[in-house]
C-alpha positions as CSV (number, residue, x, y, z in Angstrom):
1,M,0.0,0.0,0.0
2,S,1.5,3.4,-1.0
3,F,1.5,6.3,1.4
4,A,0.1,8.6,-1.3
5,T,-3.4,7.1,-0.8
6,Q,-3.5,8.1,2.8
7,I,-2.1,11.7,2.6
8,P,-3.5,13.8,-0.3
9,S,-1.0,16.0,-2.2
10,H,-1.3,19.8,-1.8
11,S,-0.1,22.6,-4.0
12,P,2.8,24.8,-2.8
13,A,0.4,27.8,-2.2
14,Q,-1.8,25.7,0.1
15,Q,1.2,24.4,2.0
16,Q,2.5,28.0,2.5
17,H,-1.0,29.0,3.7
18,Q,-1.1,26.2,6.2
19,H,2.4,27.1,7.4
20,Q,1.3,30.7,8.1
21,L,-1.8,29.5,10.0
22,M,0.4,27.2,12.2
23,M,2.8,30.0,13.0
24,E,-0.1,32.3,13.9
25,Q,-1.5,29.5,16.2
26,M,1.9,29.3,17.9
27,K,2.0,33.0,18.5
28,L,-1.4,32.9,20.1
29,N,-0.3,30.1,22.4
30,N,2.6,32.3,23.7
31,P,1.6,33.9,27.0
32,Q,3.6,37.0,26.3
33,N,1.7,37.5,23.0
34,V,-1.5,36.9,24.8
35,G,-0.7,39.7,27.3
36,Q,0.3,42.1,24.5
37,T,-2.9,41.4,22.5
38,N,-4.9,42.0,25.7
39,S,-3.3,45.4,26.1
40,I,-3.8,46.2,22.5
41,N,-7.4,45.2,22.6
42,S,-8.0,47.5,25.4
43,T,-6.7,50.5,23.4
44,N,-7.6,49.6,19.9
45,S,-10.9,47.9,18.8
46,V,-9.7,47.4,15.3
47,N,-7.1,44.9,16.3
48,V,-9.8,43.0,18.2
49,V,-11.7,42.5,15.0
50,D,-8.6,41.4,13.2
51,S,-7.7,38.9,16.0
52,V,-11.3,37.5,15.9
53,K,-11.0,36.9,12.2
54,T,-7.6,35.3,12.7
55,I,-8.9,32.9,15.4
56,S,-11.8,31.9,13.2
57,S,-9.5,31.3,10.3
58,V,-7.3,29.1,12.6
59,A,-10.3,27.2,13.8
60,S,-11.4,26.6,10.2
61,S,-7.9,25.5,9.3
62,S,-7.7,23.1,12.3
63,Q,-11.0,21.5,11.2
64,N,-9.5,21.0,7.7
65,L,-6.4,19.5,9.2
66,K,-8.6,17.1,11.3
67,A,-10.3,16.0,8.1
68,L,-6.9,15.2,6.6
69,L,-5.4,13.3,9.6
70,P,-6.5,9.7,10.5
71,P,-8.5,9.1,13.7
72,V,-6.5,8.1,16.7
73,P,-7.6,4.8,18.4
74,P,-8.4,5.0,22.2
75,Q,-5.4,3.0,23.3
76,C,-2.9,5.0,21.1
77,G,-3.8,8.5,22.2
78,P,-2.4,10.5,25.2
79,P,-3.7,9.4,28.6
80,T,-6.7,11.3,29.9
81,V,-8.1,11.9,33.4
82,S,-11.7,12.9,34.1
83,L,-12.2,16.4,35.5
84,A,-14.8,15.0,38.0
85,L,-12.1,12.5,39.3
86,L,-9.7,15.4,39.8
87,L,-12.4,17.4,41.7
88,D,-13.2,14.3,43.8
89,F,-9.5,13.8,44.7
90,A,-9.2,17.5,45.6
91,I,-12.3,17.5,47.8
92,H,-11.2,14.3,49.6
93,Q,-7.7,15.6,50.2
94,T,-9.2,18.9,51.6
95,A,-11.6,17.1,53.9
96,H,-8.8,14.8,55.1
97,E,-6.5,17.7,55.8
98,L,-9.3,19.6,57.5
99,Q,-10.0,16.6,59.8
100,V,-6.3,16.2,60.7
101,L,-6.1,20.0,61.3
102,Y,-9.1,19.8,63.7
103,T,-7.6,16.9,65.6
104,L,-4.2,18.5,66.0
105,N,-5.4,22.0,66.8
106,L,-7.1,20.8,70.0
107,Q,-3.6,20.4,71.6
108,K,-2.0,23.6,70.2
109,K,-1.9,27.1,71.4
110,A,-3.9,29.9,69.8
111,Q,-1.0,31.3,67.8
112,D,-0.1,27.9,66.4
113,R,-3.7,27.3,65.5
114,T,-3.8,30.5,63.5
115,I,-0.6,29.5,61.6
116,S,-1.8,26.0,60.8
117,V,-5.2,27.4,59.6
118,V,-3.5,29.9,57.3
119,Q,-1.2,27.2,55.9
120,F,-4.2,25.0,55.3
121,A,-6.1,27.8,53.6
122,H,-3.0,28.6,51.4
123,S,-2.4,25.0,50.3
124,T,-6.1,24.4,49.6
125,R,-6.3,27.6,47.6
126,L,-3.3,26.5,45.5
127,V,-5.0,23.2,44.7
128,F,-8.2,24.8,43.5
129,V,-6.3,27.5,41.7
130,R,-4.6,24.8,39.7
131,L,-7.9,23.2,39.0
132,L,-9.2,26.6,37.8
133,A,-6.2,27.0,35.6
134,I,-6.8,23.6,34.1
135,V,-10.4,24.5,33.4
136,R,-9.4,27.7,31.6
137,W,-6.8,25.9,29.7
138,L,-9.4,23.5,28.4
139,K,-11.0,26.3,26.4
140,T,-8.0,26.4,24.1
141,N,-7.5,22.6,24.1
142,R,-8.9,22.4,20.6
143,K,-5.8,24.0,19.2
144,F,-3.7,21.1,20.4
145,E,-6.0,18.2,19.4
146,P,-4.4,17.7,15.9
147,L,-1.0,17.0,17.6
148,S,-2.0,13.5,18.8
149,S,-3.3,12.7,15.3
150,I,0.0,13.9,13.7
151,R,2.0,11.9,16.2
152,F,0.0,8.8,15.6
153,L,0.4,9.2,11.8
154,L,4.2,9.6,12.2
155,D,4.4,6.5,14.4
156,E,2.4,4.5,11.9
157,Q,4.6,5.5,9.1
158,A,7.7,4.7,11.1
159,A,6.3,1.2,11.9
160,R,5.6,0.6,8.2
161,Y,9.1,1.6,7.3
162,V,10.6,-0.8,9.9
163,E,8.3,-3.6,8.7
164,T,9.3,-2.9,5.0
165,A,13.0,-3.1,5.9
166,D,12.5,-6.3,7.9
167,K,10.6,-7.9,5.0
168,L,13.3,-6.9,2.5
169,V,16.0,-8.4,4.7
170,E,14.1,-11.6,5.1
171,I,13.6,-11.9,1.3
172,A,17.3,-11.1,0.7
173,R,18.5,-13.8,3.2
174,N,16.0,-16.6,2.7
175,E,14.4,-16.4,-0.8
176,L,17.0,-14.7,-3.0
177,P,19.8,-17.3,-2.5
178,N,17.4,-20.0,-3.7
179,A,16.4,-18.0,-6.7
180,R,19.9,-18.0,-8.2
181,L,20.8,-20.0,-11.2
182,S,23.0,-23.1,-10.7
183,V,26.7,-23.0,-11.5
184,F,27.4,-24.2,-15.0
185,H,30.4,-26.6,-15.5
186,V,32.0,-24.4,-18.1
187,P,35.6,-25.8,-17.9
188,Q,34.4,-29.4,-18.2
189,A,32.2,-28.5,-21.2
190,V,35.1,-26.6,-22.9
191,D,37.4,-29.7,-22.5
192,V,34.9,-32.1,-23.9
193,L,33.9,-29.9,-26.9
194,T,37.4,-28.8,-27.9
195,L,39.8,-31.7,-26.9
196,G,37.3,-34.5,-27.0
197,T,38.6,-35.8,-23.7
198,Y,37.8,-35.4,-20.0
199,P,41.1,-34.9,-18.1
200,R,39.5,-33.6,-14.8
201,L,39.0,-37.0,-13.2
202,P,39.2,-37.7,-9.4
203,Q,42.6,-38.7,-8.0
204,N,41.7,-42.3,-7.1
205,I,40.4,-42.9,-10.7
206,K,43.6,-41.3,-12.0
207,A,45.8,-43.6,-9.9
208,E,44.0,-46.7,-11.1
209,F,44.2,-45.5,-14.7
210,I,47.9,-44.9,-14.5
211,R,48.7,-48.2,-12.8
212,K,46.6,-50.4,-15.0
213,I,46.8,-49.5,-18.7
214,N,45.1,-52.6,-20.0
215,Y,41.8,-54.4,-20.1
216,K,41.6,-54.7,-16.3
217,I,40.7,-51.0,-16.1
218,Y,37.0,-51.8,-16.7
219,F,36.9,-54.3,-13.9
220,S,38.7,-52.0,-11.5
221,L,36.3,-49.1,-12.1
222,K,33.3,-51.5,-11.9
223,D,34.5,-52.9,-8.5
224,R,35.1,-49.3,-7.2
225,F,31.9,-47.6,-8.4
226,V,29.3,-50.3,-9.1
227,S,27.7,-52.0,-6.1
228,T,27.7,-55.7,-5.8
229,P,24.4,-57.6,-6.1
230,P,22.6,-58.7,-2.8
231,L,23.1,-62.2,-1.5
232,A,20.5,-64.8,-2.1
233,G,18.4,-66.4,0.7
234,R,20.6,-69.5,1.0
235,E,23.8,-67.5,1.0
236,Q,22.4,-65.2,3.8
237,R,21.6,-68.3,5.9
238,L,25.0,-69.7,5.4
239,T,26.7,-66.4,6.2
240,L,24.7,-65.9,9.4
241,R,25.5,-69.5,10.4
242,E,29.1,-68.9,9.9
243,L,28.9,-65.6,11.8
244,N,27.2,-67.3,14.7
245,R,30.1,-69.8,14.8
246,V,32.6,-66.9,14.9
247,L,30.7,-65.3,17.7
248,E,30.7,-68.6,19.7
249,F,34.4,-68.8,19.2
250,H,35.1,-65.3,20.5
251,L,32.7,-65.9,23.5
252,A,34.6,-69.1,24.3
253,Q,37.9,-67.2,24.3
254,S,36.4,-64.5,26.5
255,A,34.6,-66.8,28.9
256,R,36.7,-65.7,31.9
257,Q,35.6,-62.2,31.4
258,L,31.9,-63.0,31.6
259,S,30.2,-62.4,34.9
260,P,28.3,-65.2,36.6
261,R,25.3,-62.9,36.8
262,I,24.8,-63.0,33.1
263,E,22.1,-65.7,33.1
264,Q,21.1,-65.7,29.5
265,I,23.4,-65.7,26.4
266,N,21.5,-65.9,23.1
267,I,23.3,-66.1,19.7
268,K,21.0,-65.6,16.8
269,N,21.2,-64.0,13.3
270,G,24.8,-62.9,13.8
271,M,24.1,-61.2,17.1
272,V,24.9,-62.0,20.8
273,T,22.4,-61.0,23.4
274,L,23.6,-60.8,27.0
275,I,20.9,-60.5,29.7
276,V,21.5,-59.7,33.4
277,P,18.1,-60.0,35.1
278,N,16.6,-56.7,36.5
279,E,19.6,-54.7,35.3
280,F,20.3,-54.6,31.5
281,E,20.3,-56.3,28.2
282,I,22.9,-55.7,25.4
283,V,23.2,-56.9,21.9
284,L,26.7,-57.3,20.4
285,T,28.2,-58.4,17.1
286,R,31.6,-58.4,15.2
287,L,32.1,-56.6,11.9
288,G,35.0,-57.3,9.5
289,D,36.9,-60.1,7.7
290,D,39.9,-60.4,10.0
291,L,38.9,-62.5,13.0
292,Q,41.8,-61.3,15.2
293,Q,41.7,-57.5,14.5
294,T,37.9,-57.0,14.6
295,K,36.3,-55.5,17.7
296,W,33.0,-56.1,19.4
297,C,30.3,-53.7,18.1
298,L,27.5,-52.7,20.5
299,L,24.2,-52.6,18.6
300,N,21.6,-51.9,21.4
301,I,21.3,-51.3,25.2
302,K,18.1,-52.0,27.1
303,I,17.8,-51.0,30.8
304,L,15.6,-53.6,32.6
305,V,15.3,-51.6,35.9
306,T,11.6,-50.8,36.3
307,N,9.3,-49.7,39.1
308,A,5.6,-49.0,38.9
309,E,5.6,-46.7,42.0
310,V,8.4,-44.4,40.8
311,G,8.1,-42.5,37.5
312,Q,4.3,-43.3,37.1
313,G,5.1,-46.2,34.8
314,Q,7.4,-44.3,32.4
315,R,11.0,-45.1,31.5
316,L,13.5,-44.4,34.2
317,V,16.4,-43.6,31.9
318,H,16.3,-40.8,29.3
319,P,17.3,-41.7,25.7
320,L,20.2,-39.2,26.0
321,Q,21.5,-41.1,28.9
322,V,21.2,-44.3,27.0
323,N,23.2,-42.8,24.1
324,F,25.9,-41.6,26.4
325,L,26.1,-45.1,27.9
326,H,26.3,-46.5,24.4
327,Q,29.3,-44.4,23.6
328,M,31.1,-45.2,26.9
329,V,30.5,-49.0,26.5
330,Q,31.6,-48.9,22.8
331,E,34.8,-47.1,23.8
332,R,35.6,-49.7,26.4
333,L,34.9,-52.5,23.8
334,D,37.3,-50.9,21.4
335,N,40.2,-50.0,23.8
336,G,39.8,-52.1,26.9
337,E,42.0,-55.0,27.9
338,K,38.9,-57.0,29.0
339,P,36.2,-55.5,26.7
340,L,33.3,-57.7,27.8
341,F,34.1,-57.3,31.5
342,D,34.5,-53.6,31.2
343,A,31.2,-53.3,29.4
344,Y,29.5,-55.3,32.1
345,N,31.1,-53.3,34.9
346,I,30.0,-50.0,33.5
347,L,26.4,-51.1,33.0
348,H,26.3,-53.0,36.3
349,V,27.4,-49.9,38.3
350,F,24.9,-47.7,36.5
351,C,22.0,-50.1,37.0
352,R,22.9,-50.6,40.7
353,S,23.0,-46.9,41.3
354,L,19.6,-46.6,39.5
355,Q,18.1,-49.3,41.7
356,L,19.3,-47.5,44.8
357,D,17.8,-44.2,43.4
358,V,14.5,-46.0,42.9
359,I,14.5,-47.3,46.5
360,Y,15.4,-43.7,47.7
361,C,12.4,-42.3,45.8
362,Q,10.2,-44.9,47.4
363,A,11.5,-44.0,50.8
364,T,10.9,-40.3,50.3
365,L,7.3,-41.0,49.2
366,I,6.7,-43.1,52.3
367,A,8.4,-40.5,54.6
368,K,6.1,-37.8,53.2
369,I,3.1,-39.8,54.2
370,S,4.4,-41.0,57.6
371,S,7.3,-38.8,58.7
372,L,6.9,-40.0,62.3
373,Y,7.5,-43.7,61.5
374,I,10.3,-43.7,58.9
375,R,13.2,-41.5,58.0
376,V,16.0,-41.4,55.5
377,E,19.2,-40.8,57.6
378,E,21.8,-41.0,54.8
379,Y,21.9,-41.2,51.0
380,N,25.4,-41.2,49.4
381,T,25.5,-41.8,45.7
382,K,29.3,-42.0,45.6
383,E,29.5,-44.7,48.1
384,C,26.2,-46.3,46.9
385,K,24.7,-46.3,50.4
386,L,21.2,-45.6,51.7
387,V,20.4,-45.7,55.4
388,I,16.7,-45.9,56.5
389,A,15.5,-45.7,60.1
390,Y,12.2,-47.0,61.4
391,W,10.7,-47.3,64.9
392,L,11.9,-43.8,65.7
393,E,12.6,-43.5,69.4
394,G,10.1,-41.9,71.6
395,G,7.3,-42.2,69.0
396,G,4.8,-43.1,71.6
397,G,2.8,-46.1,70.9
398,G,0.4,-46.1,73.9
399,S,-3.3,-46.2,73.4
400,G,-4.0,-43.5,76.0
401,G,-5.5,-40.1,75.4
402,G,-2.1,-38.3,75.1
403,G,-0.9,-40.1,72.0
404,Q,-1.6,-37.3,69.6
405,Q,0.3,-34.8,71.8
406,Q,3.3,-37.1,72.0
407,Q,3.3,-37.5,68.2
408,Q,3.3,-33.8,67.7
409,Q,6.1,-33.2,70.2
410,Q,8.2,-36.0,68.6
411,Q,7.5,-34.5,65.1
412,K,8.9,-31.2,66.3
413,Q,11.9,-32.9,67.8
414,F,12.7,-34.9,64.7
415,R,12.5,-31.8,62.5
416,S,14.7,-29.8,64.8
417,K,17.7,-32.2,65.2
418,K,19.1,-35.2,63.4
419,Q,19.9,-38.4,65.4
420,I,20.9,-41.9,64.8
421,H,18.2,-44.3,65.7
422,H,18.5,-47.8,67.1
423,Y,16.4,-49.7,64.5
424,R,17.6,-49.1,60.9
425,F,18.9,-50.9,57.9
426,T,21.5,-50.0,55.3
427,I,21.1,-50.7,51.6
428,Y,24.5,-50.6,49.9
429,G,26.5,-51.9,47.0
430,D,29.8,-53.8,47.6
431,K,32.6,-52.1,45.7
432,T,35.0,-54.9,46.4
433,D,32.8,-57.5,44.6
434,P,31.9,-56.4,41.0
435,H,29.4,-59.2,40.7
436,S,27.3,-58.4,43.7
437,T,23.8,-56.8,43.8
438,L,22.4,-54.4,46.3
439,R,22.7,-55.8,49.8
440,V,20.9,-55.1,53.1
441,K,22.6,-54.8,56.5
442,H,20.2,-54.6,59.5
443,H,21.0,-53.0,62.8
444,P,20.7,-54.6,65.2
445,S,21.7,-57.7,63.3
446,G,20.1,-61.0,63.5
447,P,19.6,-64.3,61.7
448,E,16.9,-64.8,59.0
449,L,16.3,-61.1,58.5
450,P,14.6,-60.2,55.1
451,K,16.5,-59.2,52.0
452,L,15.7,-57.3,48.9
453,D,13.8,-59.2,46.3
454,Q,13.9,-58.8,42.5
455,S,11.2,-56.2,42.4
456,F,13.3,-53.9,44.8
457,S,10.1,-53.0,46.7
458,L,11.0,-51.0,49.8
459,Q,7.5,-51.4,51.2
460,R,7.8,-55.2,51.2
461,L,11.2,-55.0,52.9
462,L,9.8,-52.7,55.6
463,N,6.8,-54.9,56.2
464,E,8.8,-58.0,56.6
465,T,11.5,-56.3,58.7
466,I,8.9,-54.8,61.1
467,L,7.1,-58.1,61.4
468,F,10.4,-59.8,62.2
469,R,11.2,-57.2,64.8
470,C,7.7,-57.5,66.3
471,R,8.3,-61.3,66.8
472,E,11.6,-60.5,68.5
473,R,9.9,-58.0,70.9
474,L,7.2,-60.5,71.7
475,L,9.7,-63.3,72.4
476,Q,11.6,-60.9,74.7
477,A,8.3,-60.1,76.5
478,Q,7.4,-63.8,76.7
479,N,10.8,-64.6,78.4
480,L,10.3,-61.8,80.9
481,L,6.8,-63.0,81.8
482,E,7.8,-66.6,82.1
483,R,10.5,-65.5,84.6
484,S,8.0,-63.4,86.5
485,Q,5.3,-66.0,86.9
486,P,5.1,-67.8,90.2
487,K,4.7,-71.1,88.4
488,P,5.0,-72.1,84.7
489,A,2.0,-70.6,82.9
490,K,0.9,-71.3,79.4
491,I,1.7,-68.2,77.3
492,T,0.1,-68.6,73.9
493,R,0.8,-66.7,70.7
494,S,-2.1,-65.8,68.4
495,G,-2.4,-64.3,64.9
496,H,-0.6,-64.9,61.6
497,C,0.2,-61.4,60.3
498,L,0.2,-59.4,63.6
499,L,1.2,-61.6,66.6
500,S,0.1,-61.2,70.1
501,L,0.8,-62.9,73.4
502,T,-2.0,-64.1,75.8
503,C,-0.8,-64.5,79.4
504,P,-3.4,-65.9,81.9
505,L,-3.4,-64.0,85.1
506,I,-5.7,-66.3,87.1
507,L,-3.6,-69.4,87.8
508,T,-6.0,-71.5,89.9
509,E,-8.6,-72.0,87.2
510,E,-9.0,-71.7,83.4
511,C,-8.7,-68.0,82.6
512,I,-11.0,-66.4,80.1
513,T,-9.8,-64.0,77.4
514,A,-11.3,-61.0,79.0
515,E,-9.3,-61.5,82.2
516,A,-6.0,-62.4,80.5
517,L,-3.1,-60.1,79.8
518,I,-2.8,-59.5,76.0
519,I,0.5,-58.2,74.8
520,S,1.0,-56.8,71.3
521,V,3.6,-54.7,69.5
522,N,2.8,-51.4,67.8
523,T,4.1,-51.8,64.2
524,F,4.5,-48.0,63.8
525,F,6.7,-47.3,66.8
526,G,7.8,-50.8,68.0
527,T,6.5,-50.3,71.5
528,V,4.9,-53.1,73.5
529,N,1.2,-52.5,74.3
530,C,-0.6,-54.3,77.2
531,R,-4.3,-54.6,77.8
532,V,-6.8,-56.4,80.0
533,E,-10.3,-56.0,78.8
534,T,-11.8,-56.4,82.2
535,L,-9.7,-53.6,83.7
536,G,-9.4,-51.1,80.9
537,R,-6.6,-48.6,81.1
538,R,-5.0,-48.6,84.6
539,D,-1.8,-47.1,85.9
540,E,-0.5,-50.6,86.6
541,I,-0.9,-51.5,82.9
542,N,0.9,-48.3,81.8
543,E,3.8,-49.1,84.2
544,L,4.0,-52.6,82.9
545,E,4.3,-51.3,79.4
546,K,7.2,-49.0,80.5
547,Q,9.0,-52.0,82.0
548,L,8.6,-54.2,79.0
549,N,9.8,-51.3,76.7
550,A,12.7,-50.5,78.9
551,A,16.3,-51.4,77.9
552,S,16.9,-53.1,81.2
553,P,13.6,-54.1,82.8
554,S,13.3,-55.0,86.5
555,I,11.9,-58.5,87.2
556,K,10.9,-57.5,90.7
557,I,8.7,-54.6,89.5
558,I,7.1,-56.8,86.8
559,V,6.3,-59.5,89.4
560,N,4.7,-56.8,91.6
561,L,2.7,-55.4,88.7
562,L,1.4,-58.9,87.7
563,D,0.3,-59.6,91.3
564,R,-1.4,-56.2,91.4
565,L,-3.2,-57.0,88.2
566,R,-4.4,-60.4,89.5
567,I,-5.8,-58.6,92.6
568,L,-7.5,-56.0,90.6
569,I,-9.2,-58.7,88.4
570,L,-10.5,-60.6,91.5
571,M,-11.7,-57.3,93.0
572,E,-13.5,-56.5,89.7
573,R,-14.9,-60.1,89.7
574,L,-16.1,-59.6,93.3
575,Q,-17.7,-56.2,92.3
576,R,-19.8,-58.0,89.6
577,A,-20.7,-60.9,91.9
578,I,-22.3,-58.8,94.7
579,V,-24.8,-57.3,92.3
580,G,-28.2,-58.3,93.6
581,L,-27.1,-59.4,97.1
582,Q,-28.4,-58.0,100.4
583,V,-25.1,-56.3,101.2
584,N,-23.7,-52.7,101.1
585,K,-20.2,-52.0,100.1
586,L,-18.4,-49.6,102.4
587,N,-15.1,-47.8,102.2
588,D,-12.6,-47.2,105.1
589,N,-14.2,-43.9,106.1
590,Q,-17.7,-45.4,106.3
591,A,-16.5,-48.3,108.5
592,L,-15.2,-46.2,111.5
593,S,-16.2,-48.9,113.9
594,L,-13.7,-51.2,112.3
595,A,-10.9,-48.6,112.2
596,N,-8.7,-50.3,114.8
597,K,-8.9,-53.7,113.1
598,L,-8.3,-52.4,109.6
599,T,-4.7,-51.5,110.2
600,T,-3.8,-55.2,110.6
601,L,-5.4,-56.2,107.3
602,P,-4.0,-55.8,103.8
603,K,-4.7,-52.6,101.8
604,D,-6.4,-54.5,99.0
605,R,-9.7,-55.3,100.7
606,S,-13.4,-54.9,100.3
607,I,-15.8,-54.2,103.2
608,F,-19.4,-55.3,103.1
609,Q,-22.2,-54.7,105.6
610,F,-25.2,-57.0,105.6
611,I,-28.5,-55.2,105.2
612,R,-30.7,-57.5,107.3
613,E,-27.9,-58.1,109.9
614,D,-26.3,-54.6,110.0
615,Q,-24.1,-55.5,113.0
616,F,-22.2,-57.9,110.9
617,Y,-19.4,-56.9,108.5
618,L,-17.6,-59.1,106.0
619,I,-14.1,-58.1,104.9
620,I,-12.4,-59.8,102.0
621,A,-8.7,-59.2,101.7
622,F,-6.4,-60.0,98.8
623,M,-2.7,-60.8,99.1
624,P,-0.2,-61.9,96.6
625,D,0.8,-65.6,96.9
626,D,3.8,-67.4,95.4
627,Q,1.9,-70.6,94.7
628,T,-1.6,-69.5,93.6
629,G,-0.9,-66.0,92.6
630,V,-3.5,-64.4,94.9
631,K,-4.5,-65.4,98.5
632,I,-8.0,-64.5,99.6
633,Q,-8.8,-64.0,103.3
634,F,-12.4,-63.7,104.7
635,H,-12.9,-61.9,108.0
636,L,-16.3,-61.6,109.7
637,F,-16.8,-58.8,112.2
638,S,-19.7,-58.3,114.6
639,S,-20.4,-55.1,116.5
640,T,-22.8,-55.6,119.5
641,D,-23.0,-53.5,122.6
642,G,-19.9,-51.6,121.7
643,R,-17.9,-54.8,121.5
644,L,-16.1,-55.7,118.3
645,T,-15.3,-59.4,117.6
646,M,-13.6,-60.8,114.6
647,L,-13.8,-64.3,113.2
648,D,-11.4,-65.6,110.5
649,L,-13.3,-67.8,108.0
650,D,-12.0,-70.6,105.8
651,A,-14.1,-70.4,102.6
652,D,-12.9,-73.8,101.4
653,Q,-13.9,-75.5,104.6
654,I,-17.3,-73.9,104.7
655,I,-18.0,-75.0,101.2
656,R,-16.8,-78.5,101.9
657,S,-18.9,-78.8,105.2
658,A,-22.2,-77.9,103.4
659,P,-24.4,-80.9,102.6
660,L,-24.0,-82.1,99.1
661,P,-27.7,-82.4,98.1
662,R,-28.3,-78.8,99.2
663,L,-25.4,-77.7,97.1
664,Y,-26.6,-79.8,94.2
665,A,-30.1,-78.3,94.6
666,A,-28.5,-74.9,94.7
667,S,-26.6,-75.6,91.5
668,L,-29.8,-76.8,89.8
669,A,-31.6,-73.7,91.0
670,L,-28.9,-71.5,89.7
671,S,-29.0,-73.1,86.3
672,S,-32.8,-73.3,85.9
673,S,-34.4,-70.5,87.9
674,S,-34.7,-66.9,87.0
675,K,-33.0,-63.9,88.5
676,N,-35.4,-63.6,91.4
677,N,-35.0,-67.2,92.4
678,N,-31.2,-66.7,92.4
679,K,-31.6,-63.8,94.9
680,N,-33.7,-66.0,97.2
681,L,-31.2,-68.8,97.0
682,H,-28.3,-66.5,98.0
683,N,-30.3,-65.0,100.9
684,Q,-31.1,-68.5,102.1
685,R,-27.5,-69.6,102.0
686,L,-26.4,-66.4,103.8
687,S,-29.0,-66.9,106.6
688,E,-27.8,-70.5,107.1
689,F,-24.3,-69.3,107.3
690,F,-25.1,-66.7,109.9
691,Q,-27.1,-69.2,111.9
692,R,-24.1,-71.5,112.1
693,Y,-22.0,-68.5,113.1
694,R,-24.4,-67.7,116.0
695,N,-24.3,-71.2,117.3
696,K,-20.5,-71.3,117.4
697,R,-20.5,-68.0,119.2
698,E,-22.9,-69.2,121.9
699,E,-20.8,-72.3,122.4
700,K,-17.8,-70.1,123.0
701,I,-19.7,-67.9,125.5
702,N,-20.9,-70.9,127.4
703,E,-17.4,-72.4,127.7
704,K,-16.2,-69.1,129.2
């Protein structure tokens, strides 16, 4: 598009006229000229008429100039601000300053107030005077409106000039070189047309021509420049079979260099495939006629290290890395003293470090989910070493209410400082043995600890290791309990995946599961947990957990805690047995009449008062026993006429002295009657017991 279509051409007279109008317009814009014209207008009215005519002519010329100039888009023009916005800003600023002035003048003196008010009035007047000047200037704004259009037109033309220059450079650099004519072979054409020969032959053809000046020249040129026909199918099969024999021969010579970890060697179609499971697969061949001088040629490398959890199923090795490995291995095959061993060593070290990196990625993923249970203590790629700690110390595996607070405190501790934990395992590669895979070293060490499998799954290794450690902790707890029992008790293990120990606390009879001590190991923290369903959470159970988790537990304390648990179970059983009986349970403060006698009895006791015979009290005391675990004592007290008498009862003898039919009838009644009949039977037995007690007491009184 030409620029003549946008800007119309003018005659020289019109251009001179427009120039004079613009000069007059600039004179009118000068403030000095404005002052002079004002003074002249006040003295001479003729000049006023001339100036009015001049302004009208300028206005008409500006309208003509607007018609010639292109319109300016909104985003290309000068920035504008609304007058209403300026007024709004001025009013808000004045109001704010007035409010600040009012606040500050309350603490000033009268003279300071006057000064601040005058300063405020002066600054405010300046602001509004500037606004007034802007409003008056807007009256003459039309004279400057064409300037933005002129500037936009000049910018547009400059942009088109730049675009034209860029396009010409692009054509000169990209299109013109391809538009040239090809170079004609003028010297060769002149030789052929004038001399009839072609002396400008290549050097190798010249050498053959000079050396062989006979009929063999044709065969020489044919062998050099004409390709040989392809082999037939039978010839290809024979050639590949012969090449396979050559490869077998070279492999047999290099048998000492081959690693025992190369489990598969396939020779097919003139290629040798060496496969190391879970590491790599390489394809080799030999090129050339000389069997002694030819080198091994690497055709392909395939990395067999894969993991579905890391990399989201994608390849773990970038193609650029494979190409770099290809170059390194080929260099060792060409220049190494033991080419096959050097090639295996390079790929084996790379794959082993890749496997360790995969395990480290799995560890970081697990540590993000459970940072309180597992931690990566060390990862050294140079030494091919990875240390992972589990069962972090102080993790807190109790089932009490403060478990969450302990976990939060331990999380802050672990983040603030680094420490070496007791339970950990190290995954490393042995540099002294080039044929070894990744190995696992556990701490503390022990027999039959798990190892890495072919899938290199860290989760499986952690699960098997933790289960093994849980069995160890349970066996340690079992040894402590067997040493703490008064007589050999049958401690059974239950569960296949998560084991637990069941230790019976009641030794004189068959113990039910609810009254047995069940010991398990927290797989997250490795702490021993104890529970007795009948008792719930007690201080004695928490103390027993501390002893079992301690590095050097005290057998004496464990024995005392087990005795205490047996007593608590029997007291809990007694509490359930008295439901529905005609007795009231009392504490030591309620039984003041027995205060003198209570000091001689064990602290673990229960006091009962008979409802119908309120002068009688039955005290059942519990004491630890080396043979039966718990010894139960029955004491019957009677308080009559201010006198307190005590009778020690033998529960076994009372039961044996009762008539058998009555006991048999009572057992039948217990098994067949309802709840009300059970209460009547108990009341009957108690009344018979107290009647025998009265008879014995009367006999003693008569003897005295």
